[in-house]
C-alpha positions in Angstrom: 144.9 171.0 198.9 145.9 170.5 195.1 143.4 169.9 192.6 142.7 166.5 191.0 142.9 168.3 187.5 146.4 168.7 188.0 147.3 164.7 188.3 145.3 164.1 185.2 147.2 166.9 183.6 150.5 165.3 185.0 149.4 161.9 184.1 148.2 162.7 180.1 152.0 164.0 179.8 153.4 160.6 181.2 151.1 158.7 178.8 151.9 160.7 175.8 155.5 160.1 176.6 155.3 156.2 176.6 155.6 153.6 173.4 152.4 152.9 172.2 151.0 149.7 173.1 150.9 146.7 170.7 148.3 145.1 170.2 149.3 141.7 171.9 149.8 143.6 175.0 146.0 144.8 174.6 144.7 140.9 175.0 143.3 141.2 170.8 144.7 138.8 168.6 145.1 140.9 165.6 148.5 139.9 163.7 151.0 142.4 161.7 149.8 143.7 158.2 152.8 142.3 156.9 152.2 138.4 158.4 148.8 138.6 156.0 149.6 140.4 152.8 152.2 138.3 151.2 152.6 137.7 147.4 151.6 134.1 146.1 154.5 131.7 146.0 155.2 130.0 142.7 155.2 126.6 144.4 151.2 128.0 145.2 150.8 128.6 141.7 152.3 125.5 140.6 150.1 123.4 143.0 147.0 125.7 142.5 147.4 124.7 138.3 147.6 120.8 139.2 144.9 121.3 141.1 142.9 123.0 138.3 144.1 120.4 135.5 143.0 117.3 137.4 139.3 118.9 138.3 139.9 119.9 134.5 139.9 116.5 133.7 137.8 115.1 136.1 134.9 117.1 134.5 135.8 115.8 131.1 135.5 112.2 132.3 132.2 113.3 133.8 131.0 114.6 130.6 132.2 112.0 128.7 130.4 109.6 130.2 127.0 112.0 130.5 127.0 112.0 126.7 127.5 108.2 126.4 124.7 107.5 129.3 122.4 110.1 127.3 123.0 108.4 123.9 122.1 105.1 125.6 119.1 106.3 127.1 117.9 107.2 123.6 118.8 103.9 122.3 116.9 102.3 124.8 113.8 104.8 124.7 113.6 103.6 121.0 114.2 100.2 121.6 111.1 100.0 124.3 108.9 102.0 122.1 109.5 99.3 119.4 108.9 96.4 121.8 105.8 97.8 123.1 105.0 98.3 119.4 105.2 94.7 119.1 103.6 93.8 122.5 100.2 95.6 120.9 100.5 93.7 117.9 101.1 90.8 119.1 98.5 91.3 122.0 96.1 91.9 119.0 97.0 88.9 116.8 96.5 86.8 120.1 92.7 88.5 120.8 92.1 87.7 117.3 93.3 84.2 117.2 91.1 83.9 120.2 88.2 85.5 119.1 88.1 82.4 115.6 88.1 80.0 118.5 85.1 81.2 120.2 83.4 81.6 117.0 84.3 77.7 116.1 
């Protein structure tokens, strides 16, 4: 009666002689190294530069609008404080006139 060890040895020898299995045969979704390591293409670099230029212009526009709005906000705050002081002055004058009218 042959031993099972002898059969296992025979299977190992056959297995070593076979070609190595590919990832696709194993049911894995790996991709070959050559498929994901590729040098950047000039078209991509050009497109990237165009996108960077567009973003740079948009950022410049936003910064410019921000500065304009900041100046307008400062101007409006100054006008608000001027109008508030004018209102307080008018209010005190009206109170003074009303006080004189009550005294009459």
